[in-house]
N, C-alpha and C positions, 0 to 999 in steps of 0.2 A: 730648160730647153735642151734638146738633143745635143746641140753644138757645145753648150756650156758644160754639159756632162762630159763630153769628150775632152774638153780642155782640163777639167778637173781630174779626169782619169789619168791624163798625161802628166800633170804637174803634181797632183797629190798621190803619187805612186809610193810604194813602200820605200823607206830610206834604207841605205846600206848599213850593215853592222859596223860598229867602230866609233862613229861620230854622230849619234842620233840627234843630239841637241843642235849641233851646227847645221846638219842637213835639213832638219825641220825648219830652222830659221831661213835657210836658203830657199826651200820649197815655198814657204809662205811669202817670202819677198818676191819670188818669181811671179806668183799669182797676182801680186799687187803691181809690181813694176811693168809687167807685160799686159796689164789691163784686163786680166781674167776676172778679177774682183775689183771693181772700180771704187772711186771715192764715195763714201756714204753707204756702200753696200756691205752686207754681212757675210762673214766667212761661214763655211759650213759649221755645224755644231761641233762642240768639243769631242763628243763621243764619236761622231762620224769621222772627223779629221784624224783622231788618234787611231781609229781602226784602219783607215785608208793609208795612213803613213806608217802603220805598224810600229807605233811608239807608245809609251805609257802616257797616261793622262798627265802625270807630273812633268814629263819631258815636254809635252805640248804646252802646258801652262807656263813653263819656264821660257819657252820660245816666244810665246805670246807676250809675256812680261817684258822680254828684251825688245820686242818690236813696239810695245807700248812706250817704253822709255825712250826709244829712238824716234818716236813721233809718227809711226805709221798706222797704228791701230788704237782703238779705245774699247774698253769693255763696258757694257751697259747691263744693268740689272732689270728684273721685272719680266712680265709676260712676253714682251717683245724685245727682250734683251739678247745679249750675245756679244760677239766680237765684231766690231765694225771698222772698216777702213776709214781713216780720217779724211774729211772733205778737202783738207789742205795737206798735201804730202811734203815731206822734207825735200828741199832742193838738193840734187846730187852735188857732191863736192867736185869742184873743178880742179883737175890735176894738170899741171903743165905738160905740154906735148913732149918736151925733151925728157922730162922725168919718166913719162910713160914709155917712151922709146927705150930708155935704159932698162926699165923694169921688164919690158916685154921680150926683148931680144927678138927671136923669130916668131913670137906669138901672134903678131899682127897678121903675117902672111898665112900662118896656120889657120887662124880663125876665118880669114877671108876665103881660103880654099874650101874649108869645111862648110862655111855658109853657102857658098856657091853650089857645092854638091847636094846639100840638103834642100835648099829652098828652090832651086831650079827643078830638082826632081819632084818636090812637093807640088809645084805649080803644074807640071806635066801630068802627075798622077791625078790631081784634082780635076783637070780638064778631061781626063780619060774616063771619069766616072759619070754615071747618070745621077746627078745631084737631086735630092729631094727638095720640096718647097722650103722647108725650114733651113736647110743648108744654103740654098740660094739667097734666102732672106738674110741669113746671118752674114754672109759674105758681103752683100750689098749694103747692109747696115754698118758693118765695120768700115767699109769704104767711105760711106757718107760721114761717119763720125770722124774719120781721119781728115777728110777734106774740110770739115767745119771746125776742126780743133784750133784752140788758141795756141799761141807759140809755146806757152808753158806746158801745155798738154800734148803737144804734137808727138814727141818721142814715144810717149806711152801709147797713144792711139795708133801710131805707125807700127809699133811692136805688136799691138793687138791684131791689126790687119794681117800682118805677115804670119802670125800664129793661126789666124782663121784660115788662111790658105792651106796650111799644114793640116788643120783639123778636118777640112773637107776632102783631104786626100784619102781619108778613111783609115789612116794608120796612127794609132796612139803612140807607137814607138817613134815614128817620124816626128810627131808633134812634140814629144818630150825632148828629142834631140834638137829640133829647131829652137825650142825654148831655152835650152842650155847654151847654144851658141849665140843666141840673141842677147842673153845676159852678159856674155863675155864681150860682145861688140858694143853694148850700150855703155859700158865703162869707157870705151874708146870714143864713142860718139859724143859722150858728155864732155870730152876734152876739146872738142872743136865747136865753133859757133854754128847756130842755125841760120842759114842764109835764105832770105826770102825767095830769091830766084830758084834756088835748089828745091825749096819746098813746092813751089809751083810746078816745077819739072817733075818732081817725085809724084805729085798728085796726078799728073797726066799719065805717068807710067803706071801708077797703081790702077787707074781706070782701064788701061790697055790690058793689064794682067787679068783683072777681074772679068772684063769683057770676053777675053779668050777662054777663060775657064767656063763661064756661063754658056758660051757658044759651043763648048765641047771640042775645042781645037787645041790638042796637046802641043803641036809644033809651035803655034803662035804663043801659047802660054809660056812655053819653055824659052822662046826667043825674047819675049817681053820681060820675063824675070831676069834673064841673063843680062840684058841691057840695063835694067834698073840696078842690079847689084854691081855692075861694072862702074856705074856713076858714083855709088856710095864708096866703093873701093878706091876710086881715083881721088875723091875728096879726103878720105882718111890718109892715103899715102901722101897727099900734098901737104896736109897739116901736120902729120906726124913724122915726116922725113926731115 
């Protein structure tokens, strides 16, 4: 689909010189943890991935081997073979809040400010565009998947929805930047509990954001995203302070 191609374009972009193996692992993990390639789904072919990431086939194989050993993917042989995301993903390691605060220093506020600038802008940009049928369907499907997600899948589906908003902004560069900051924040979010009341509230706010984008109302989309991100920031500060 057009939207999936946009996400792939943003996440499977050429890695920087210097640390090709580490960055390849990072990009593949992004695609899995942010829900671009879901459990049971196949990653792009080895030839395609190596070309898009601008790495050697050997570097890609080493990265896939590392993710296989970590429990994220499995390789299958045969006509319908390839590298598939495992149906059951490893649970993120819970890190104590005090330890995170010590390690982060000013990193929390930096990530929150950056997220606000990127995602509020993405929502406004998305609402300013005349979205195509596939883009509208993609956004509403990600919204529905998040609302229906089990507790264990909620963080991944929530990430996928926020990434979808960036995708329909029409800017691959913005999408990749949102993906990067979301990966930073997910490490923080995994350190705090998922609260049922907060999930209900988040789902309501997600609906308001998507409704504003689909209605072509940039001001409402911007305001709804600002309010939503403020709630997440307040929770993070409360648990990590």
